C-alpha positions in Angstrom: -32.6 37.9 -40.7 -34.8 35.2 -42.3 -32.0 34.4 -44.8 -29.4 34.2 -42.0 -31.6 31.9 -39.9 -32.3 29.7 -42.9 -28.6 29.2 -43.7 -27.7 28.6 -40.0 -30.7 26.2 -39.5 -30.0 24.2 -42.7 -26.4 23.9 -41.8 -27.3 22.6 -38.3 -29.8 20.1 -39.7 -27.3 18.9 -42.3 -24.6 18.3 -39.7 -27.0 16.4 -37.5 -28.1 14.2 -40.3 -24.5 13.5 -41.3 -23.7 12.6 -37.7 -26.7 10.2 -37.2 -26.8 8.8 -40.8 -23.3 9.0 -42.3 -23.0 8.5 -46.0 -21.4 5.0 -46.6 -19.6 6.2 -49.6 -17.4 8.4 -47.3 -16.0 5.3 -45.6 -14.3 4.0 -48.8 -11.1 5.8 -47.9 -11.1 5.5 -44.1 -7.3 5.3 -43.9 -6.9 8.7 -45.4 -9.5 10.3 -43.3 -8.5 12.5 -40.3 -9.3 11.6 -36.7 -11.7 14.5 -36.5 -13.8 13.0 -39.3 -13.8 9.5 -37.8 -14.5 10.5 -34.3 -17.2 13.1 -34.3 -18.8 13.8 -30.9 -21.9 15.5 -29.7 -22.5 16.6 -26.1 -25.9 16.3 -24.4 -26.4 17.5 -20.8 -22.7 17.1 -20.2 -22.5 13.6 -21.7 -20.3 13.3 -24.8 -21.9 11.0 -27.3 -20.1 9.1 -30.1 -21.6 7.3 -33.1 -21.3 3.8 -31.7 -22.2 4.9 -28.1 -19.0 3.5 -26.6 -18.7 6.7 -24.4 -14.9 6.5 -24.8 -14.4 10.2 -25.2 -16.8 11.0 -22.4 -15.1 8.6 -19.9 -11.6 9.8 -20.9 -12.6 13.3 -20.1 -14.4 12.2 -16.9 -11.3 10.2 -15.8 -9.2 13.4 -16.0 -11.7 15.3 -13.8 -11.9 12.5 -11.2 -8.1 12.2 -11.1 -7.8 15.8 -10.2 -10.4 15.5 -7.4 -8.9 12.3 -6.1 -5.5 14.0 -5.8 -7.1 16.5 -3.5 -8.2 13.7 -1.2 -4.7 12.3 -1.1 -3.5 15.6 0.2 -5.7 15.3 3.2 -4.1 12.0 4.3 -0.8 10.4 5.0 0.2 7.1 6.6 1.3 9.0 9.7 -0.9 12.1 9.9 -4.1 13.5 8.3 -7.9 13.4 8.5 -9.6 10.4 10.1 -11.4 7.8 7.9 -14.8 9.3 8.5 -13.7 12.7 7.2 -11.9 11.2 4.2 -14.9 9.0 3.3 -17.4 11.9 3.4 -15.0 14.1 1.4 -14.5 11.4 -1.2 -18.2 10.8 -1.7 -19.0 14.5 -2.0 -16.0 15.5 -4.1 -15.0 12.5 -6.1 -18.0 10.2 -6.5 -20.4 13.1 -7.2 -18.5 13.8 -10.3 -17.6 10.2 -11.2 -21.2 9.0 -11.1 -22.9 11.8 -13.1 -25.3 10.2 -15.6 -23.8 6.8 -14.7 -27.0 4.9 -15.7 -26.3 6.0 -19.3 -22.8 4.7 -19.7 -22.4 2.0 -17.0 -22.1 -0.8 -19.6 -19.2 0.8 -21.5 -15.9 -1.1 -21.5 -14.2 2.2 -20.8 -15.5 2.6 -17.2 -12.2 1.1 -16.1 -10.7 4.6 -16.9 -12.8 6.0 -14.1 -12.7 3.0 -11.7 -9.0 3.2 -11.3 -9.2 6.6 -9.7 -12.1 5.5 -7.5 -10.0 2.6 -6.4 -7.2 5.0 -5.6 -9.6 7.2 -3.5 -10.8 4.1 -1.6 -7.2 3.1 -1.1 -6.5 6.5 0.4 -9.3 6.2 2.9 -8.1 2.9 4.2 -4.4 3.7 4.0 -3.8 0.6 1.8 -0.9 -0.3 -0.4 -1.3 -0.8 -4.1 -0.7 -4.5 -3.7 -3.8 -4.9 -1.6 -6.5 -7.0 -3.4 -9.2 -4.8 -4.8 -12.0 -6.6 -2.9 -10.6 -5.1 0.3 -11.0 -1.4 -0.9 -14.8 -1.1 -0.6 -14.9 -2.9 2.7 -12.3 -0.7 4.5 -13.6 2.5 3.0 -17.3 1.5 3.6 -18.2 2.5 0.0 -19.9 0.0 -2.2 -18.0 -1.2 -5.3 -18.3 1.2 -8.2 -20.0 -1.2 -10.5 -22.7 -2.0 -7.9 -23.3 1.7 -7.2 -23.9 2.3 -10.9 -26.3 -0.6 -11.2 -28.1 0.6 -8.1 -28.4 4.1 -9.6 -29.7 2.6 -12.9 -32.4 0.5 -11.1 -33.5 3.6 -9.1 -34.0 5.5 -12.4 -35.7 2.6 -14.1 -38.2 2.2 -11.2 -38.9 5.9 -11.1 -39.7 6.0 -14.9 -41.7 2.8 -14.8 -43.9 3.8 -11.8 -44.9 7.2 -13.3 -47.0 6.8 -16.5 -47.2 10.6 -16.8 -43.6 10.8 -17.8 -43.1 10.8 -21.6 -40.2 8.3 -21.3 -42.6 5.8 -19.7 -44.2 5.0 -23.0 -40.8 4.8 -24.7 -39.6 2.2 -22.2 -42.7 0.1 -22.7 -42.1 0.1 -26.4 -38.6 -1.2 -26.0 -39.7 -4.6 -24.7 -39.9 -6.2 -28.2 -36.9 -4.3 -29.7 -34.0 -6.5 -30.8 -30.5 -5.1 -30.3 -27.0 -6.4 -30.9 -25.6 -7.9 -27.7 -22.5 -5.8 -28.1 -24.6 -2.6 -27.6 -25.6 -3.6 -24.0 -28.4 -1.0 -23.7 -29.0 0.2 -20.1 -32.7 -0.5 -20.3 -32.0 -4.2 -20.9 -29.6 -4.2 -17.9 -32.3 -2.5 -15.8 -34.8 -5.1 -16.8 -32.4 -8.0 -15.9 -31.6 -6.4 -12.5 -35.3 -6.1 -11.8 -35.9 -9.8 -12.6 -33.0 -10.8 -10.4 -34.4 -8.7 -7.5 -31.1 -6.8 -7.3 -30.2 -5.4 -3.9 -26.9 -3.7 -3.6 -26.1 -4.9 0.0 -27.0 -8.5 -0.8 -25.0 -8.5 -4.0 -22.0 -7.0 -2.2 -22.1 -9.6 0.6 -22.5 -12.4 -2.0 -19.5 -11.2 -4.0 -17.4 -10.9 -0.9 -18.3 -14.5 0.1 -17.3 -15.9 -3.3 -14.0 -14.0 -3.6 -13.1 -13.4 0.0 -9.4 -12.3 0.3 -9.8 -12.3 4.1 -7.8 -15.4 5.0 -8.3 -14.8 8.7 -12.1 -14.5 8.4 -12.2 -11.3 10.3 -14.9 -9.5 8.2 -18.3 -11.1 8.4 -20.4 -8.3 6.9 -18.6 -6.2 4.3 -21.4 -3.6 4.0 -21.0 -2.1 7.5 -18.3 0.2 8.8 -15.4 -1.9 10.2 -14.2 -1.2 13.7 -11.6 1.6 14.0 -13.0 4.3 11.7 -12.5 6.9 14.5 -8.9 6.0 15.2 -6.0 8.4 14.6 -4.7 8.2 11.0 -1.5 6.3 11.7 -3.2 3.7 13.9 -6.0 3.2 11.4 -3.4 2.6 8.6 -1.5 0.1 10.7 -4.8 -1.7 11.6 -5.8 -2.1 8.0 -2.4 -3.3 6.8 -2.5 -6.0 9.5 -6.0 -7.0 8.4 -5.0 -7.3 4.7 -1.5 -8.6 5.2 -0.1 -6.0 2.9 2.2 -3.4 4.3 5.9 -2.5 4.8 7.0 -5.8 6.3 10.3 -7.3 5.5 8.7 -9.8 3.2 6.7 -7.2 1.2 9.7 -4.8 1.0 11.9 -7.5 -0.3 9.2 -8.5 -2.8 9.0 -4.8 -4.0 12.7 -4.7 -4.4 13.3 -2.2 -1.5 15.3 -4.6 0.7 18.1 -7.1 0.1 16.4 -9.8 2.2 13.1 -10.5 4.0 14.5 -11.7 7.3 13.2 -10.4 10.7 15.6 -9.0 13.3 14.4 -11.9 15.6 16.1 -14.3 13.2 13.1 -15.6 11.3 13.7 -16.1 7.6 10.6 -14.2 6.5 9.1 -11.1 8.2 5.5 -11.3 7.1 2.8 -9.2 8.8 1.4 -12.3 10.3 4.8 -13.1 11.8 5.1 -9.6 13.3 1.6 -9.9 14.8 1.5 -13.4 16.1 4.9 -15.1 16.0 7.8 -12.6 16.5 9.4 -13.0 20.0 10.4 -9.4 20.0 7.1 -7.6 19.2 4.2 -10.1 18.7 0.8 -9.1 20.1 -0.2 -11.1 23.2 -3.8 -11.3 22.3 -5.6 -12.6 19.2 -6.2 -11.2 15.7 -9.8 -10.8 16.5 -8.8 -8.5 19.4 -6.9 -6.3 16.9 -9.8 -6.3 14.4 -12.2 -5.3 17.1 -9.9 -2.5 18.2 -9.7 -3.5 21.8 -7.8 -1.1 24.1 -4.7 -3.3 24.5 -4.6 -3.8 20.7 -4.7 -0.1 20.0 -1.9 0.5 22.5 0.2 -2.3 20.9 -0.2 -0.8 17.4 0.7 2.7 18.7 3.9 1.3 20.2 4.8 -1.0 17.3 8.4 -0.4 16.3 7.8 -1.5 12.7 6.0 1.1 10.6 3.8 -0.9 8.4 
């Protein structure tokens, strides 16, 4: 038993040392080395670590998990039927985001977060019933879920404050010792990000509002506060989808269908050369809404009735 333990233990230690402190002489012939040798990984508490802490392998695997869960959400919805926005939002947070944000404070600075974010964007797009051409800034607003990057930074700051406020935790001493540690900028350690967020008095709602103000895709100035639920969350699925496509200006209008290569022309049946959503809503003599865009945004009764009877399925 002792001999067996010694052999197993020495092998484990040797592998760990080789992983953390690789022999430079082994890199002389990189081109001839196998991928398994170059990309060794270790898993700790469900997070896959690589030698340079890029988290590429971890986020690739996580992306696949999130994609599977996001596809379930898409089954609950359609442009004409399905669960309402509130149900889809709660389901997305519990099923998709709970997986996507596991240990996010550890890997939030990785360049490979985009592999996960694309599926989170798809989930938010499903909640709002939005087309792929819709600007990304609209997705968090019409799903009432903060942008993924801000959610990760908020989670990191919460962890940082918890460790910093409790001197009894062993990690408290380690974080204090990091103040004078010099690291390469390319490494982007999370503790440095947390320190910078603290200095900037980071607040997720304020940051979200500020970003929306700077890069506001809302040409009609309908949305004042992007952090609150926009009117219409309780509407039937098909009416909610129509409402959001009017808000964003991206839907199955003649102009967009022609742009996507699905129609030979973009003319409206009223004779107008370009059937944009704005034309359908405010200008078309056949079907234009008699009220204002603000009435539609605020989901007034006459606006809801008009959207339900609209003969163009946006």
